[in-house]
C-alpha positions, 0 to 999 in steps of 0.5 A: 180571395186575395191576390199576392202582390210583390214590390221591390225597391233598391237601397244600395248596391247590396240592398233590395227591399221586397215586399210580398203581400198575401203570400208566405215569405219565399226562400232564396231558391224561390227568388229570381233577380235579373238585370233589365235584359233578363240575365240572371243575377245570383242571390246571396241572402233574403233576410226577414224584416217584417212579416211582409218584407225581406231584404234581398242581398245580391251575391255581387254588388249591382249598380242601383241605377241600372234596371233590375227585376225580381221574379217569384216564378212559383207565384207568377209574379215579376216586379221592377226594382224601383229606384225610388229610395235613391231618387227621392233624396237627390236634390240640388239648388244649382240654377239649371239651364244656360245661365250668363253671369251678371258681368258676362264673364261666363256662361254656365250650363247645367242639366239634371240627368241622375242615371246618365253616364256622360253628357256633352254640349254641342254649341253652334254659335249665334247663327247656328239655328239649323247648322248641321255641325257644331262649332264646339263640343264640350263634356259636362261633369256630374256632381254628387246629386246628379247635375251635369255642368260646365262653365265656359268663358264669356257671354254666349247670349243668342248661341244655339246649343243642344245635348247628347245624353249617354248611358247603358242600353237598359229598358226605358232608357233613351240614351244616345247609344241606342236613340242617337238624337240631340236633345234640347234643354228643358230649362231653355229660355228660348227654343226653336219651336218645340222640335228645334234647338235651344238658345242661350238667352239673358234674363232682363227686367220684368214689366211693371206690375199691374196697376192697382195690384193683383186682385184678390181671389174673391174679386177675380173675373177671369177671361180665358182666351187663345192668342191665335183665336182672339187675333186671327181675324182682327183688322191687322196686317196678315203678318200680325194676326195670331201674334202677341202684338195683335193681342194688345193692339188698341184702337181697332174697330170692325166694319160696324165701328164696334171696338174689337181685340184689346179695347173690347176686353178693356171695355168688358171690364174683366180684371184677369186675362187668362191666356191658354198656353203660351209656353213653348208647345209642340207643333208638327213640322210645317213640311210634314203637316202640309204634305198631309193637309195642303190638298185636303178640302176639310183642312182647308175649310178648318183652316189647318192646311198650312200649319198644325194649329192647336190650343197648346196643351202639349208644352215642350219648354216650360220656361220659353215663351211660345215662339210662333206668337212673336212678330214674324219679322223677328228671330227666335228670342223676340217672343220674350220681349213681345210677351213682356210688352203684352203683359205691360199693356194689360197691366197698364189697364189694371188687368192682371195676366194669368197663364195656363200651366200644363206640366202634365202631358207634356209634348214628348208623348202626344198622338201615340208618338214617343219623342225624345225632346229632353225628359224622355232621353235624360231619364224617363223613369225619373221625370215620368210616371211609368209602369213595371216595363218602364212604359209611360202611363196616363190617359194623355200620353204621359204624367210627370212624376212629382211625388218622390222626385224633388227635382221634378217638384223644383222644376214645377216651382222654378217655372212658376217663379220664372214667369212671375219674376222674369215675365211678369205674370200674376198667376196660373191655371194649372191643367189636370192639377189633380194629377200633380200630388198634393204635397207639391201643390201645397208647397208651390203655393206656400213658396209663391207670393200670396197675391199670385193667383192659382187655380186648377183642374181637380179631376182626372186622378194620377194613373199610378195606383200607388199615388192615387190611393195615397192620402198624402198625395192624392186630393180632390175638392175637400182637401184641395191644396189650390183653388179648383174648378167648381164643376157642380156650378157649371152643371147646375147653371148650364148643364154637364159637358158630357151630355149636350142635351142638358141645359141646366137651370138657366136653360129651362131645367127646373129640376136644377133649381136646388143646385143653382141655389147651392152654386150661387152661395157656394154652399158646398161642403168643400167650400168653407171659403168662397175662394176654394172654388172658381165658378164658370159656365163653359170653358175651352174644351167644353160645348160653347154655350152658344151651341148648347143653347142653339135654336136648331137640333144640330146645336150649331149657334151660327143658326141662332141662339136662345139668348134669353137662356144665355142671359140667365146663365151669364146672370147667375154666374155673375151674381154668384159669390167668389171668383169666376172665369169666363170662356172668351167669345161667349159674351159675343155668342161665339159658336164652334158650329163650323166644326163637324159633330163626329170624330175622325182621324187623318195620317201624316208621315209620323202617325195618326192625328185625332180630331174630336169634333165640335165639343173638343176643337183643340186642333181646328182653327177656323171653328175657334175663331172670334168672328169680330164682324158679327158685332154690329148695332142691333145684333144678338152678339152686340146685345149679349156683349152689352149684357156681360159688360153690364153684369161685370160692372155691377159685380165691380161696383160697390153694390157688387161687393156682396159677391166678392167676399171670401167667407160667406156670412150666414143668410148672405143669400136669402132665397125666394123659391115658389112651388114652381121650380122654374122661378127663382128669387134671391137677395144678396147681403141686403144690396142686391135682388134678383128675380128670374123665370126660366119658363114660357109663362109669366108669373110672379115672385113674392120676395121680402125687401128691407126698408129703402128704395130698390132700383131696377138695374137689369131687365130683359136685355138691358143693364144700366147702374143708373136704372132701367125704365119699367112699371117696377123701376123702383121697389119700396121695401118694408120690413117683414112685408112680402112684395109680389114682383112680376117675373115675365117668361124668360126673364132675369131682372136685378135691383140694387138697394139705394143708399139712404142719402140718395 
């Protein structure tokens, strides 16, 4: 049986287009038009357009920006009169936010709020961070495209400001008349934490570009890292820990004399540092947080008793740098210069900087809280996907609406251009990219310099069924507009994040060998180029690899790790073709074992706080810390660090060019697959040979080698491009002849073919 379906869109004061599927066309008397409060409005005519569509004409013209509903009581149907036809054509190229003229003669404020009736700017002066009363209140004027603006004389750099937005009290509106709050500027370059006021800030010179240029996508070896996690336990002053300056401080060593922090990353050999969110993101106020957690034993153990630690996937101000990462003796705004100095430090060492972009599930709706920071008040129905009751939809609190919203599309592009052009970053990892429509992602990709690195998550589709089922807007891997995280590689090599019992081929699951073969060669139907997907093992919101391969049943890597399994997983990842991303700390067996396994909640004055346990430690500080003192000669952590470093060195070498290809030639990977699926051998581009055994018994693998001498460079726990000793330290290839190579239990061994003149 079919179910009747009703849709309505307004095209003007006297033009509402109805679409009624699977039911006869109604008569005028069967249609009810109301305003947002349910008050009836007379209908003059219902004119047929197509079999399913009719033009509803109100008897008295209505305001097309107000809320209206159409009802068919006889069919028990009710539909919001959507304003998409009006919204989809609103666009302005005017610079938004607070912009100081180059000569300092004036400062212009602009905000896009298409349905507001008035918008007022409140100025508090350079020292007005928390002043209760503004020094000046100025009315902005609306242009034809919904941009409110005012130009004030003089250079207002460092002046604090906010806005009030005024309009009718329709359902879904957050205007001042019913929600008397001041809002910040969504385009603010500086904001006082996520909940405070905005500050006028001039744009100045960006940091120098990365030495040697940005790596091509096929060359990318990215390292995902959270600033606070990485720097919390570095040997720096307490006031510097958790800040941008700590992230790039050189010369640091731990108690054992091992290089840590910035020097650790440089020596590891990565060419991209991927920073988890550094855009201004939501923290609950310290006073509220401490009132709830200061005397909580669990909070103290997790190091969250003093502040609302989190990873940052709740952006509040997309153009502002996270203010809690600035030097603690500096005032708001200093974080911008500190971030540019961080970028410059990595660029000087030839390391590109990618930042996490979080355009969905913004900080206005988290933990079941509905905050009026800016978009919710300016126009929730314009900026976000909503249901017919104008409530947010989406599993993470909200979803920004890029489809049919040119100014939201522009907001996404503007922030990316800002971070590239003004702050010097080299690319983006887009969180929940699958929720952004395909046309928008393709557009921003085309508008940015081709060298800008972009990759993102393809999963979790839009919650709006109209968007999800649209072939123009919805996408997945096969029609991805950007490079996407290849979860099939992760699952095959180390197991699914949704089942901690899975270990992948690296962890001893022979049945995963076919998947590992596909992963190594990127032999996926959706990957015509190796750069369409980016491969990885664990990542921030998965189980840490050390905990998946923990020796105990509790999956706590602090009590011991199956290092051979980790070694195999790393070896497989870094001998696969195309770009890769590493989870920061995996190379030193970082464990989240301090976190509990179970999920639970706590309460603060404003509501519930959710803790998801060990597999998602997004708001548990202590379990995420880098334990730098675990690095010491002879430890598993140091051995694994050396292993990852050696693999990256191989991948970056002349021989490793076989992994750094965009289009994978036919037979580029030659696999040797014995009947025992615990054994795996492969030759890559006639330059690299790998033999691995994930089982517990010694064996052999027959391989075919081209003429020449093959030098072993990796053996159990050792990598050296100059060669490692052993009975099979050198193999002599003979065309078409099979060579039987020992494959000891648990091994991962690599040979490289020496050049003819060596």
